[in-house]
C-alpha positions as CSV (number, residue, x, y, z in Angstrom):
1,X,-14.4,1.2,-17.7
2,X,-13.6,-2.5,-17.3
3,X,-14.9,-4.0,-14.0
4,X,-14.8,-7.7,-13.2
5,X,-17.4,-8.7,-10.6
6,X,-17.4,-12.5,-10.6
7,X,-15.3,-13.0,-7.5
8,X,-15.6,-16.1,-5.4
9,X,-15.7,-15.5,-1.6
10,X,-15.7,-12.3,0.4
11,X,-13.4,-9.3,-0.4
12,X,-10.9,-8.3,2.2
13,X,-11.3,-4.6,1.2
14,X,-14.1,-3.1,-0.7
15,X,-15.3,0.4,-1.7
16,X,-18.9,0.8,-2.7
17,X,-19.8,4.1,-4.4
18,X,-17.4,6.1,-2.3
19,X,-17.2,9.9,-2.8
20,X,-15.0,12.4,-1.1
21,X,-14.6,16.2,-1.5
22,X,-12.3,18.7,0.0
23,X,-14.2,22.0,-0.2
24,X,-15.1,22.5,-3.8
25,X,-12.6,19.8,-5.0
26,X,-14.1,16.4,-5.6
27,X,-11.3,13.8,-5.3
28,X,-13.3,10.6,-5.3
29,X,-16.6,10.3,-7.2
30,X,-18.6,7.1,-6.8
31,X,-15.5,4.9,-6.6
32,X,-16.1,1.1,-6.3
33,X,-13.6,-1.7,-6.2
34,X,-12.7,-4.9,-4.3
35,X,-9.5,-6.6,-3.1
36,X,-9.7,-10.3,-2.4
37,X,-7.7,-12.0,0.4
38,X,-4.1,-12.5,-0.6
39,X,-4.5,-10.3,-3.7
40,X,-2.2,-7.4,-4.7
41,X,-4.0,-4.4,-6.2
42,X,-2.0,-1.5,-7.7
43,X,-3.7,1.9,-7.9
44,X,-2.6,4.0,-10.9
45,X,-3.4,7.4,-12.1
46,X,-2.1,10.9,-12.4
47,X,-1.4,13.1,-9.4
48,X,-4.4,14.3,-7.5
49,X,-6.9,11.6,-8.6
50,X,-7.4,10.2,-5.1
51,X,-4.9,7.3,-5.0
52,X,-3.4,8.1,-1.6
53,X,-6.7,9.5,-0.4
54,X,-8.2,6.0,-1.0
55,X,-5.5,4.4,1.3
56,X,-6.3,7.0,4.0
57,X,-10.0,6.0,3.9
58,X,-9.1,2.3,4.3
59,X,-7.1,3.2,7.5
60,X,-10.0,5.3,8.8
61,X,-7.9,8.5,8.7
62,X,-10.5,10.0,6.4
63,X,-14.3,9.5,6.2
64,X,-16.1,9.4,2.9
65,X,-18.9,12.0,2.2
66,X,-21.0,9.1,0.9
67,X,-20.6,5.4,0.1
68,X,-19.4,2.4,2.2
69,X,-16.0,1.0,3.0
70,X,-15.4,-2.6,4.1
71,X,-12.2,-3.9,5.7
72,X,-11.7,-7.4,7.1
73,X,-15.4,-8.2,6.7
74,X,-16.6,-5.1,8.5
75,X,-18.1,-1.9,7.3
76,X,-15.8,0.7,8.9
77,X,-17.4,3.8,7.3
78,X,-18.7,5.3,10.6
79,X,-16.2,3.6,13.0
80,X,-14.7,5.8,15.7
81,X,-11.1,5.7,16.8
82,X,-11.7,3.0,19.4
83,X,-13.5,0.8,16.9
84,X,-10.8,1.3,14.3
85,X,-8.0,0.0,16.6
86,X,-8.6,-3.8,15.9
87,X,-8.8,-2.9,12.2
88,X,-5.4,-1.1,12.3
89,X,-3.9,-4.2,14.0
90,X,-5.0,-6.2,10.9
91,X,-4.1,-3.5,8.3
92,X,-1.0,-1.4,8.3
93,X,0.3,1.3,6.1
94,X,3.8,2.1,4.8
95,X,4.0,5.8,4.2
96,X,6.2,7.6,1.6
97,X,8.3,9.1,4.4
98,X,8.6,5.8,6.2
99,X,7.2,7.6,9.3
100,X,9.9,6.1,11.6
101,X,10.4,7.2,15.2
102,X,13.4,9.6,14.9
103,X,14.5,8.9,18.5
104,X,14.6,5.1,18.1
105,X,17.2,3.1,16.3
106,X,16.3,0.9,13.3
107,X,16.1,-2.2,15.4
108,X,14.0,-0.3,18.1
109,X,11.6,0.9,15.4
110,X,11.0,-2.6,14.2
111,X,10.7,-3.9,17.7
112,X,8.1,-1.3,18.6
113,X,5.0,-3.3,17.5
114,X,6.3,-6.4,19.2
115,X,6.7,-4.6,22.5
116,X,3.2,-3.2,22.2
117,X,1.8,-6.7,22.1
118,X,3.9,-7.9,25.0
119,X,3.7,-11.5,23.7
120,X,7.4,-12.2,23.3
121,X,10.4,-12.1,25.6
122,X,13.6,-10.1,24.8
123,X,15.5,-13.0,23.3
124,X,12.6,-13.9,21.0
125,X,12.1,-10.2,20.2
126,X,15.7,-9.7,19.1
127,X,15.6,-12.8,17.0
128,X,12.4,-11.7,15.2
129,X,13.8,-8.2,14.6
130,X,17.0,-9.5,13.1
131,X,15.0,-11.9,10.9
132,X,12.7,-9.1,9.6
133,X,15.7,-6.7,9.0
134,X,17.4,-9.5,7.0
135,X,14.2,-10.1,5.1
136,X,14.2,-6.5,3.8
137,X,17.9,-6.4,3.4
138,X,18.9,-3.9,6.1
139,X,20.2,-6.1,8.8
140,X,23.6,-4.3,8.9
141,X,21.8,-1.0,9.8
142,X,20.1,-2.3,13.1
143,X,21.9,0.2,15.3
144,X,21.6,3.3,13.0
145,X,19.2,6.1,13.5
146,X,16.6,7.1,10.9
147,X,18.4,10.4,10.2
148,X,21.4,8.3,8.9
149,X,19.3,6.4,6.3
150,X,18.4,7.2,2.7
151,X,14.8,7.5,1.7
152,X,14.8,4.0,0.3
153,X,16.4,2.5,3.4
154,X,13.8,4.2,5.6
155,X,11.0,2.6,3.5
156,X,12.7,-0.8,3.9
157,X,12.8,-0.4,7.7
158,X,9.2,0.8,7.6
159,X,8.2,-2.4,5.8
160,X,10.0,-4.5,8.4
161,X,8.2,-2.6,11.2
162,X,4.9,-3.1,9.4
163,X,5.6,-6.9,9.1
164,X,6.4,-7.0,12.8
165,X,2.8,-6.2,13.6
166,X,1.8,-9.4,11.8
167,X,-0.8,-7.8,9.7
168,X,-3.3,-9.4,7.3
169,X,-2.9,-6.6,4.8
170,X,-0.4,-3.9,4.0
171,X,-1.0,-0.6,2.2
172,X,2.0,1.0,0.4
173,X,1.9,4.7,-0.6
174,X,4.3,5.3,-3.6
175,X,7.1,2.9,-2.4
176,X,9.4,3.7,-5.4
177,X,9.0,7.5,-5.6
178,X,11.8,9.9,-4.8
179,X,14.5,7.1,-4.9
180,X,17.2,6.4,-7.5
181,X,16.5,3.7,-10.1
182,X,18.6,1.1,-8.3
183,X,16.7,1.5,-5.1
184,X,13.4,1.5,-7.0
185,X,14.4,-1.8,-8.5
186,X,15.4,-3.2,-5.2
187,X,12.1,-2.1,-3.6
188,X,10.2,-3.8,-6.4
189,X,12.2,-7.0,-5.8
190,X,11.4,-6.8,-2.1
191,X,7.7,-6.3,-2.5
192,X,7.6,-9.2,-5.1
193,X,9.4,-11.4,-2.6
194,X,7.0,-10.5,0.2
195,X,4.1,-11.1,-2.1
196,X,5.3,-14.6,-3.0
197,X,6.3,-15.6,0.5
198,X,3.6,-14.1,2.7
199,X,0.6,-13.7,0.4
200,X,-0.7,-10.8,2.4
201,X,-3.5,-8.7,1.0
202,X,-1.8,-5.6,-0.5
203,X,-2.7,-2.3,-2.1
204,X,0.1,-0.4,-3.7
205,X,-0.3,3.2,-4.9
206,X,2.3,3.8,-7.6
207,X,3.1,5.8,-10.7
208,X,5.5,3.2,-11.9
209,X,3.9,1.0,-14.6
210,X,6.8,-1.5,-14.8
211,X,6.5,-1.9,-11.0
212,X,2.7,-2.4,-11.2
213,X,3.1,-4.9,-14.1
214,X,5.5,-7.0,-12.1
215,X,3.6,-6.9,-8.8
216,X,-0.2,-6.6,-9.3
217,X,-2.9,-9.2,-9.7
218,X,-5.3,-6.4,-10.6
219,X,-5.0,-2.7,-11.5
220,X,-7.3,0.1,-10.5
221,X,-6.9,3.2,-12.7
222,X,-8.5,6.4,-11.3
223,X,-9.2,9.2,-13.7
224,X,-11.0,12.5,-12.8
225,X,-12.1,11.0,-9.5
226,X,-13.7,8.0,-11.0
227,X,-12.8,4.3,-11.7
228,X,-11.7,4.3,-15.3
229,X,-10.4,0.8,-15.3
230,X,-10.4,-2.1,-12.8
231,X,-9.3,-5.5,-13.9
232,X,-6.4,-7.9,-14.6
233,X,-3.0,-6.5,-15.5
234,X,-3.1,-8.1,-18.9
235,X,-6.4,-6.4,-19.7
236,X,-4.9,-3.1,-18.7
237,X,-1.9,-3.6,-21.0
238,X,-3.9,-4.7,-24.0
239,X,-6.7,-2.1,-23.6
240,X,-7.5,0.2,-26.6
241,X,-8.9,2.8,-24.3
242,X,-7.2,6.1,-25.3
243,X,-6.8,7.4,-21.7
244,X,-5.0,4.2,-20.7
245,X,-2.9,4.2,-23.8
246,X,-1.8,7.8,-23.2
247,X,-0.9,7.1,-19.6
248,X,1.3,4.2,-20.8
249,X,2.9,6.3,-23.5
250,X,3.7,9.1,-21.0
251,X,5.2,6.6,-18.6
252,X,7.5,5.2,-21.3
253,X,8.6,8.8,-22.1
254,X,9.5,9.4,-18.5
255,X,11.5,6.1,-18.4
256,X,13.6,6.9,-21.5
257,X,13.8,10.7,-21.1
């Protein structure tokens, strides 16, 4: 395992020796890592190693069996729902499904976080919504309903809605899975653009190595519930570790199959 610990400043997100089991199945086993403000971390690993479970712990949807979780400078491990509300205003999550409101149009979905804050009038709200939809490339779909959208388009709208909340950090759960290669490439370009323009703290769970290489500052590789690698992308690519090499070979086989 490669772990770099000489960070300057305070991490925005940190796991310290976090473990989580579901019955007899241990998903996370003493997992520790950090994400600095403005940094993009990609979490890699095979199915079932705790990638999405890690995101759910950051949001407070799950509680660890042991260990500590820090978000935005606070230990949230034992926070209740009321205490988690301000954390969830700072950190938002884009789910695989998009998790849009089916009864609201695309524009209404994106406007929802703005209406909750009650800080902008309708004219400003419409302008902000159109700007966000244009940023993610779906401005022509403002009046459509979620049921009319493809999986990839739903995720784009979900990202626009997440940005409307003006978060400090965004968590993405498999943004390129279950979409065609063209949409996967478009999603990668979008997240890269957001990374460059907004510099939000980001964690991306993905199985797509090319996507991770283009986007990440650091890579976290989970294997059998543990941190097998945590470090710079270049270190991951150049590693002689047989587990990492096998993962990269398998990814290449999937690409060219």
